[in-house]
C-alpha positions in Angstrom: 97.0 102.0 127.5 98.4 98.7 126.6 100.7 98.5 123.4 98.7 98.5 119.8 98.5 95.2 118.1 98.0 96.8 114.6 101.0 95.8 112.3 100.8 99.7 110.9 100.4 101.4 114.1 103.2 99.3 116.1 105.6 100.0 113.3 104.4 103.6 112.9 105.1 104.3 116.7 108.4 102.6 116.7 109.8 104.4 113.9 108.5 107.6 115.8 110.7 106.4 118.7 113.7 106.1 116.5 113.1 109.3 114.8 113.1 111.0 118.5 116.4 109.6 119.1 117.7 110.7 116.0 116.5 114.3 116.3 117.9 114.5 119.8 121.6 113.1 118.5 120.9 116.0 115.6 120.6 118.8 117.7 122.8 117.9 120.7 125.9 118.0 118.0 124.8 121.4 117.7 125.0 121.4 113.9 121.7 121.1 112.7 118.1 122.4 114.3 115.8 123.0 110.6 116.1 120.2 108.6 116.1 117.9 111.8 113.1 119.6 113.2 110.8 119.3 109.9 112.1 115.3 109.7 111.0 115.0 113.6 107.8 116.3 112.5 106.6 114.4 110.1 108.0 111.5 111.3 105.8 111.4 114.1 103.3 112.7 112.2 102.9 109.0 110.8 102.0 107.5 113.4 99.8 110.2 115.2 97.5 109.8 111.9 97.6 105.8 111.7 96.5 106.3 115.9 93.7 108.9 114.4 92.7 106.4 111.3 92.3 103.3 113.8 89.4 105.6 115.9 88.3 106.9 112.2 84.5 107.3 112.6 84.3 106.2 108.8 85.7 104.4 106.0 86.1 107.4 104.3 87.4 109.2 107.7 90.0 106.1 108.1 91.6 106.3 104.4 91.9 110.4 104.7 94.1 109.9 107.9 96.0 106.7 105.9 96.7 109.1 103.2 98.2 111.7 105.2 100.0 108.8 106.4 101.4 108.0 103.5 102.3 111.6 102.9 103.9 112.0 106.0 106.1 108.7 105.4 107.0 110.4 101.9 108.0 113.4 103.2 110.2 111.7 106.3 112.2 109.9 103.0 113.0 113.0 101.6 114.1 114.4 104.7 116.3 111.6 105.7 118.2 111.8 102.1 119.1 115.3 102.3 119.9 114.4 106.1 121.9 111.6 104.7 123.7 113.6 101.2 124.1 116.6 103.6 126.1 114.0 105.5 124.2 115.5 108.4 123.6 112.0 109.2 126.0 108.9 109.1 124.9 106.8 106.2 124.5 103.8 108.4 121.6 104.9 110.3 120.4 107.0 107.3 119.9 103.4 105.4 118.2 101.8 108.3 115.5 104.8 108.7 115.3 104.7 104.9 114.5 100.7 104.9 112.3 101.2 108.1 110.1 104.1 106.0 110.4 102.0 102.7 108.6 99.2 105.0 105.7 101.6 106.4 105.3 103.2 102.9 104.7 99.5 101.7 102.3 98.7 104.1 100.3 102.2 104.2 100.2 101.2 100.4 98.8 97.6 101.1 96.0 99.0 103.7 95.1 101.5 101.4 94.9 99.9 98.0 92.7 97.3 100.1 90.2 99.7 102.2 89.7 101.9 98.8 88.6 98.3 96.8 86.8 97.2 99.7 
C-alpha cells in the first residue's frame, strides 16, 4: 500500500511513529510504564481513527471517526503535558510533541467544521 496523500492521514501517521519511538525510549529507561502506555495508546489511535474515517460508509460515520480522533488528540495532549511536568519526558521533546499535537487538533477541527456544515 502506498503512502496516503491526505494531509491528516500523513500527519497522524507520522505522529504515531514519533510516539512509538518516544514510548520505546520511556520504557527502555525502566522509569515509566503506565503513563507511557496511555500516551502510546491515544497517540496511535488518532491515525487509526483517521484511517477508519477515510473508509467511512457515510458522512455521519466519517464525522464520528474524526471526532474520536479529535478526542484522542486531546487526550494525548494531556499525557504529553503530564509526562513533561513530571520530568519523565525532556522539555524539548515534549514541546515538539505538543506542537505536533496542536497542529493535528487544528486540522481535525477544520475538517470537522467543514464536514458538519456541508
